[in-house]
N, C-alpha and C positions, 0 to 999 in steps of 0.2 A: 673639320668644322668642330668648334668647341661646343660642349654641352652647356646648358644653363647651369648656374651655380646650384650646388646641392643635388643635382641629378647625375647619377653615374652614367657614363657612356654605355651604349648598348654594344655588346661584343659582336664581332662579325663572325658568324658561324657558317658562312656560305661554303668555305673550303671543306668543312666537315660534312656538309650535306651533298656536295658535288660528287664525291667518290661513291657513296652508295647509290646515288641516282644513276651514274654512269654504269656501275656494275649491274644494277637491275635492268637497265635499258638493254644491255647485251644478253643477260641471262634469260629474261622473260621470253623472247622469241624462241629460244632453245627449248624451254619447257612447253611452250605452245606447240612447237613442231613435234616434240615427243608425244604429247597428248594426242594430237591429230593422227600421228603415225600409228600409235597403239590402238586407237579407236578403229582406224581403217583396217588394221591387221586382224583384230580380234572380232569386231562386229560387222566389218565390211561396209559400214556406213557412218556418217557423221550425224549427230543429233543437233537439235536447235541450239543447245548451249555451246556446242563446238563451233557452229557457224557464227554465233554471236561473238565468241572470243576471237575467231579469225577476222571477222569484219571489223571488230574494235581495233585489232592490231594493224590491219591495213589502213584504217582511218587515222590511227596515230602516226603511222609512217608518212602518210600523205600530208598530215598537218605539220609534222616536223620538217619535211622537205620544203613545204610552202614557207615556213618561217625562216629556214636557211636561205632560200632564194630571196625572200623579202629583205633579209639582213644584208646579203651580198649586194643586191641591186637597189638599195635604198637611196643611193646618191647618183647624180650625173655630174661628172664622170664617176665611174664605179670606184676608183681608188680614193675618192674623197671620203668614203666611209672610214678609211683607216688614216688618212692624212687630211686633217681639217684645214691645213694651210693651202690646199689646192682650191682654186676657184670653182664654184659649182653650187648645185642645190641638192637638198636631201628632203625626203619625206619624213614626217614625224612618226617613228615606229611605235611610240607609246600610244598615239591615237589609233594607228592601224591595229595594234594588239588589243585595244579595248573593243573595237568593232569585231575583230576575230573572236575574242572571248565571248562577246554577246551572241554572235552567230553560233558558236559551239555550244553555249548554254541552251539556246533555243532548240538546236538539233538534238542535244542529249535529253532535254525535257520531253520532246516529242517521241524520241525512241523509248524512254521509260514509260510514257503514256501508252504507246502501242504495245509494248511488252506486257504491261500490267493488264491492259484490256484483253490481250490474247490469253493470258493466264486466267483471268476471270471467266472468259468464255469457255475455256477448257474445263475449269472446275464446275461450272454450271452444267455443261454437257455430261460430265462424269456423274453428277448427282441425279440427272434425269435418267441415265442409262443404267 
């Protein structure tokens, strides 16, 4: 697609962003596992922050699997997702992703609200005691 006259085209940096994204996606669970293992070994228990990290990782994996399944099965028949010459129908993944993003935003806002309330409650209890 040509850019309007006088406006330089926007460079595509997606390939430069993809590599660090993939690397961090594989390295992060290793660091989380090391953190959890060291906490269990040295303190014999996990704190709230550890559980928050583990639950966030599990939620992220579930969300990723859901998006992969939605991408693979977006069309009927399934192979229409890769070959648009095949007769069939597809759902609009852009619309689905907007709804999923809205649901994720609502859930994360609620989680932040609950965590903030719990922290406020702990700080007021500490001041009283």
